[in-house]
C-alpha positions as CSV (number, residue, x, y, z in Angstrom):
1,M,-216.9,64.1,-64.8
2,S,-217.5,60.3,-64.3
3,T,-219.2,59.2,-61.1
4,Y,-218.3,56.3,-58.9
5,Y,-221.4,54.5,-60.1
6,Q,-220.4,55.0,-63.8
7,I,-216.9,53.7,-63.2
8,F,-217.6,50.7,-60.9
9,G,-221.2,49.9,-61.7
10,G,-222.4,50.3,-58.1
11,K,-223.4,52.8,-55.5
12,V,-221.5,53.8,-52.4
13,N,-223.3,52.1,-49.5
14,V,-224.4,54.3,-46.5
15,L,-223.6,52.5,-43.2
16,A,-224.0,53.6,-39.6
17,S,-220.8,51.9,-38.7
18,D,-217.7,50.4,-40.4
19,P,-218.1,46.8,-41.6
20,S,-216.4,44.2,-39.4
21,N,-215.0,42.3,-42.3
22,P,-214.5,44.6,-45.3
23,I,-213.2,43.3,-48.5
24,N,-210.2,44.9,-50.3
25,G,-211.3,48.0,-52.2
26,Q,-214.7,48.3,-50.6
27,V,-216.0,51.9,-50.3
28,W,-218.8,53.2,-48.0
29,Y,-220.1,56.3,-46.3
30,N,-220.1,56.2,-42.5
31,S,-223.2,58.2,-41.6
32,T,-222.2,58.4,-38.0
33,S,-218.8,60.0,-38.5
34,K,-219.9,61.6,-41.8
35,V,-216.9,60.5,-43.8
36,I,-216.3,58.3,-46.8
37,K,-214.1,55.3,-46.0
38,Y,-212.5,52.5,-47.9
39,S,-210.5,49.3,-47.2
40,E,-207.1,48.3,-48.6
41,T,-204.8,45.4,-48.3
42,S,-201.3,46.2,-47.2
43,V,-198.4,45.1,-49.4
44,A,-195.9,45.3,-46.5
45,G,-196.0,45.1,-42.8
46,A,-196.5,48.4,-40.9
47,W,-196.2,49.7,-37.3
48,A,-198.6,52.0,-35.7
49,T,-198.6,53.9,-32.3
50,G,-200.6,52.4,-29.5
51,G,-201.6,53.7,-26.1
52,S,-198.8,54.6,-23.7
53,M,-198.0,52.5,-20.6
54,T,-198.6,53.9,-17.2
55,T,-195.1,53.1,-16.1
56,G,-192.1,52.9,-18.5
57,R,-189.8,49.9,-17.7
58,N,-187.0,48.0,-19.3
59,L,-186.4,44.2,-19.2
60,I,-190.1,43.6,-19.0
61,A,-192.2,40.5,-19.7
62,G,-195.3,40.2,-21.8
63,A,-198.1,37.9,-22.8
64,G,-201.4,38.0,-24.8
65,T,-202.4,39.6,-28.1
66,Q,-202.4,43.0,-29.7
67,T,-205.9,43.8,-28.4
68,S,-205.6,41.9,-25.1
69,A,-202.0,42.2,-23.9
70,L,-200.3,41.9,-20.5
71,A,-197.1,43.6,-19.3
72,F,-195.5,42.7,-16.0
73,G,-192.3,43.1,-14.0
74,G,-189.2,44.9,-15.3
75,M,-186.8,47.6,-14.2
76,I,-187.9,51.3,-13.8
77,S,-184.3,52.5,-13.5
78,Y,-181.2,50.7,-12.3
79,P,-181.4,49.1,-9.8
80,T,-185.1,49.7,-9.1
81,N,-187.3,46.7,-10.2
82,S,-191.0,46.7,-10.6
83,N,-193.8,44.3,-9.6
84,A,-196.4,46.2,-11.6
85,T,-198.8,44.5,-14.1
86,E,-200.7,46.4,-16.8
87,E,-203.4,45.2,-19.1
88,Y,-204.0,46.5,-22.7
89,D,-207.4,46.5,-24.4
90,G,-206.1,47.5,-27.9
91,T,-206.3,51.2,-27.0
92,S,-205.1,51.9,-23.5
93,W,-203.3,50.4,-20.5
94,T,-204.8,49.9,-17.0
95,N,-203.3,48.5,-13.8
96,G,-203.7,44.8,-13.0
97,G,-202.6,42.9,-9.9
98,N,-199.0,43.2,-8.8
99,L,-196.5,40.3,-9.0
100,G,-195.7,38.7,-5.7
101,T,-191.9,38.8,-6.5
102,T,-190.6,42.1,-7.8
103,R,-188.1,41.3,-10.6
104,R,-186.7,42.1,-14.0
105,N,-185.5,40.2,-17.1
106,L,-188.1,37.5,-16.4
107,G,-189.9,35.1,-18.8
108,G,-193.6,35.4,-19.7
109,C,-196.2,33.7,-21.8
110,G,-199.9,32.9,-22.1
111,T,-202.9,35.2,-22.4
112,Q,-204.1,38.3,-20.5
113,T,-206.3,36.3,-18.3
114,V,-204.2,33.1,-18.0
115,A,-200.6,34.1,-18.0
116,L,-197.3,32.8,-16.6
117,A,-194.3,34.7,-15.1
118,F,-191.1,32.8,-14.3
119,G,-187.4,33.3,-13.4
120,G,-185.8,36.8,-13.6
121,Q,-183.7,38.8,-11.3
122,T,-184.2,40.5,-8.0
123,T,-180.6,41.2,-6.9
124,T,-179.8,37.7,-8.1
125,A,-181.4,35.2,-10.4
126,V,-184.6,33.6,-9.1
127,A,-186.6,30.4,-9.8
128,S,-190.0,31.6,-8.7
129,T,-193.1,31.1,-11.0
130,E,-196.4,32.9,-10.8
131,E,-199.7,32.4,-12.5
132,Y,-202.2,35.2,-13.4
133,D,-205.9,34.7,-13.6
134,G,-206.8,38.1,-15.0
135,T,-206.9,39.7,-11.6
136,S,-204.1,38.5,-9.3
137,W,-200.9,36.4,-9.3
138,T,-200.5,33.2,-7.3
139,A,-197.4,31.1,-6.8
140,G,-196.7,28.2,-9.1
141,G,-194.0,25.6,-9.2
142,S,-190.4,26.9,-9.2
143,L,-187.9,26.5,-12.0
144,A,-185.3,23.8,-11.4
145,T,-182.6,26.3,-12.3
146,A,-182.9,29.9,-11.1
147,R,-182.1,32.1,-14.1
148,R,-182.8,35.3,-16.0
149,G,-182.9,36.3,-19.7
150,M,-184.7,33.2,-21.0
151,G,-186.6,32.6,-24.2
152,S,-190.3,32.1,-23.5
153,S,-192.9,30.1,-25.4
154,G,-196.3,28.5,-24.9
155,I,-199.2,29.0,-22.5
156,Q,-199.7,28.8,-18.7
157,T,-200.3,25.1,-18.6
158,A,-197.7,24.2,-21.3
159,A,-194.8,26.6,-21.2
160,L,-191.2,26.5,-22.3
161,A,-188.2,28.3,-20.7
162,S,-185.1,28.1,-22.8
163,G,-181.5,29.3,-22.2
164,G,-180.8,32.3,-20.0
165,T,-178.1,32.8,-17.4
166,T,-177.5,31.7,-13.8
167,G,-174.4,33.9,-13.8
168,T,-173.1,31.6,-16.6
169,V,-175.1,31.3,-19.8
170,T,-177.0,28.0,-20.1
171,T,-178.4,25.6,-22.7
172,A,-181.1,24.4,-20.2
173,T,-184.7,24.0,-21.3
174,E,-187.5,23.4,-18.9
175,E,-191.2,22.6,-19.6
176,Y,-194.1,23.6,-17.4
177,D,-197.3,21.6,-17.1
178,G,-199.3,24.0,-15.0
179,T,-197.9,22.7,-11.8
180,S,-194.2,21.9,-12.1
181,W,-191.2,22.3,-14.3
182,T,-189.3,19.3,-15.8
183,A,-186.1,19.2,-17.9
184,G,-186.5,19.3,-21.7
185,G,-183.9,19.1,-24.5
186,A,-180.9,21.4,-24.3
187,L,-180.4,24.2,-26.7
188,A,-177.5,23.7,-29.1
189,T,-176.1,27.2,-28.3
190,A,-175.9,28.5,-24.7
191,R,-177.3,32.0,-24.7
192,R,-179.3,34.6,-22.8
193,D,-181.6,37.4,-23.8
194,L,-182.9,35.5,-26.7
195,G,-186.3,35.8,-28.4
196,G,-189.0,33.1,-28.2
197,C,-192.4,32.3,-29.6
198,G,-194.6,29.3,-30.5
199,T,-195.7,26.5,-28.2
200,Q,-194.2,23.9,-25.9
201,T,-194.1,21.3,-28.6
202,A,-193.3,23.7,-31.5
203,G,-191.2,26.4,-30.1
204,L,-188.8,28.9,-31.6
205,G,-185.7,30.5,-30.0
206,F,-183.6,33.1,-31.9
207,G,-180.9,35.7,-31.4
208,G,-179.4,36.2,-27.9
209,R,-175.9,36.5,-26.6
210,N,-173.2,35.1,-24.4
211,D,-170.5,37.2,-22.7
212,T,-168.7,37.9,-26.0
213,I,-170.9,37.0,-29.0
214,I,-174.3,38.2,-30.2
215,F,-176.1,35.5,-32.1
216,A,-178.3,35.4,-35.2
217,N,-179.0,31.6,-35.2
218,T,-182.5,30.2,-34.7
219,E,-183.4,26.9,-33.1
220,E,-186.7,25.0,-33.4
221,Y,-188.1,22.8,-30.6
222,D,-190.3,19.7,-31.3
223,G,-191.3,18.9,-27.7
224,S,-188.1,17.0,-26.9
225,S,-185.1,18.4,-28.8
226,W,-183.9,21.5,-30.6
227,S,-182.7,21.6,-34.3
228,S,-181.3,24.4,-36.4
229,G,-183.5,26.9,-38.3
230,G,-182.6,29.8,-40.5
231,N,-180.5,32.7,-39.2
232,L,-181.9,36.1,-38.4
233,G,-180.8,38.7,-41.0
234,S,-179.9,41.1,-38.1
235,T,-177.8,39.7,-35.2
236,R,-179.3,40.9,-32.0
237,Y,-180.4,40.2,-28.4
238,G,-183.0,41.5,-25.9
239,L,-185.9,41.1,-28.3
240,P,-189.4,39.7,-27.9
241,G,-191.1,37.3,-30.3
242,A,-194.6,36.7,-31.5
243,G,-196.5,34.1,-33.5
244,T,-195.7,30.5,-34.2
245,Q,-192.8,28.3,-35.2
246,T,-193.8,28.5,-38.9
247,A,-195.1,32.1,-38.8
248,G,-192.9,33.9,-36.3
249,L,-192.0,37.6,-35.7
250,A,-188.8,39.0,-34.2
251,M,-189.1,42.7,-33.0
252,G,-186.4,45.1,-32.2
253,G,-183.6,44.3,-29.8
254,S,-179.9,45.4,-29.6
255,T,-177.1,44.8,-32.0
256,G,-174.8,46.6,-29.5
257,A,-177.1,49.6,-30.2
258,N,-180.9,49.5,-30.1
259,T,-182.6,48.6,-33.3
260,G,-186.1,48.6,-34.7
261,D,-185.4,45.8,-37.1
262,T,-188.4,43.5,-37.6
263,E,-188.3,40.1,-39.3
264,E,-190.9,37.5,-40.3
265,Y,-190.1,33.7,-40.1
266,N,-191.8,31.2,-42.4
267,G,-190.5,28.0,-40.8
268,T,-187.3,28.1,-42.9
269,S,-186.0,31.6,-43.2
270,W,-186.3,35.1,-41.9
271,T,-187.4,38.1,-44.1
272,A,-186.9,41.7,-43.2
273,T,-190.0,43.9,-43.0
274,T,-190.8,47.4,-41.8
275,S,-188.8,48.5,-38.8
276,M,-190.4,49.7,-35.5
277,S,-190.7,53.5,-35.2
278,T,-188.6,53.5,-32.0
279,P,-185.5,51.4,-31.8
280,R,-185.3,49.6,-28.4
281,S,-184.4,46.4,-26.5
282,G,-185.6,44.8,-23.3
283,T,-189.2,45.0,-24.4
284,G,-192.2,42.7,-24.0
285,G,-194.5,41.6,-26.8
286,G,-197.1,39.2,-28.0
287,G,-199.6,38.4,-30.7
288,T,-199.2,36.9,-34.1
289,Q,-197.1,37.5,-37.1
290,T,-199.8,39.6,-38.7
291,S,-201.1,41.3,-35.5
292,A,-198.4,41.8,-32.9
293,I,-197.6,44.3,-30.1
294,V,-194.4,45.5,-28.5
295,F,-194.1,47.6,-25.3
296,G,-191.6,48.7,-22.7
297,A,-188.1,50.1,-22.5
298,Q,-190.1,53.3,-22.2
299,T,-193.9,54.0,-22.1
300,A,-194.4,53.7,-25.8
301,T,-196.5,50.9,-27.4
302,E,-196.3,49.9,-31.0
303,E,-198.7,47.6,-32.9
304,Y,-197.7,45.6,-36.0
305,S,-199.9,44.6,-38.9
306,G,-198.4,42.1,-41.3
307,A,-198.5,42.2,-45.1
308,G,-201.9,41.3,-46.4
309,T,-203.7,42.9,-43.5
310,I,-206.9,44.8,-44.5
311,S,-207.1,48.3,-43.0
312,I,-209.8,50.9,-43.0
313,E,-208.9,54.3,-44.3
314,T,-210.7,57.6,-44.5
315,V,-211.0,59.6,-47.7
316,T,-209.7,63.1,-47.2
317,A,-209.6,66.2,-49.4
318,T,-206.9,68.8,-49.6
């Protein structure tokens, strides 16, 4: 029988820990865990189960990345809202500082240690904004228009709130500079519960609904106005986004029934990829197109790795 050395012309390295940046096809023996491992590049996106949240909630907001995420607000069960904040380290969730205003269906963006929460609903739509420093929330400048179900993009000091409803769906866009909100260019399509990602000057809004229609259309923001982008393949609302205007990700939502549909955007068109394990809407999310996270609607967390991602696998024998 041929050996690995005879086939590949090299020996299997013995390492005390897995390499931080393995190349595709690399093989090694992990002397600590006493197993043979290898790396491979995925040909399609894949979802994996992450750590469960402490408190399951719907209509939640999120910020951050797959290994450093933030979840805040939401609704535990109708009509009970939550002010809870949880922080994710890539493995498990722990409690952070509570929001000052208990609310659901709010906007969120930024990072785990520099996040922004805005708008949402208590018993009615609210305009309040709060800023997170990694420990606690403090009041920021209020939205000009109290609303819920907005698309969210950007960071704490350069955020974008688009669409939503005041009781009536709106096209209004507002820009935050770290202190106050000012009016931006209006969406072409008035809608709520839309997905959003990107930055204040290169934002993306997609999906959503009004009182009668569920939308598939996408709009791109350049810092002053919105223009049409490619339509989602799956018409839906109540979905989070991740990534950028030219490398975006749409995750789950509702078509009228919950879906796990996942699509990747390249700046022109959306392409379907592997669906989430658990169909759901009203979730939070964050990250990039190749390394995203989604959470909420229950306690489950899912982590997405895009096509071309290198993963470490263990050789097993049966």
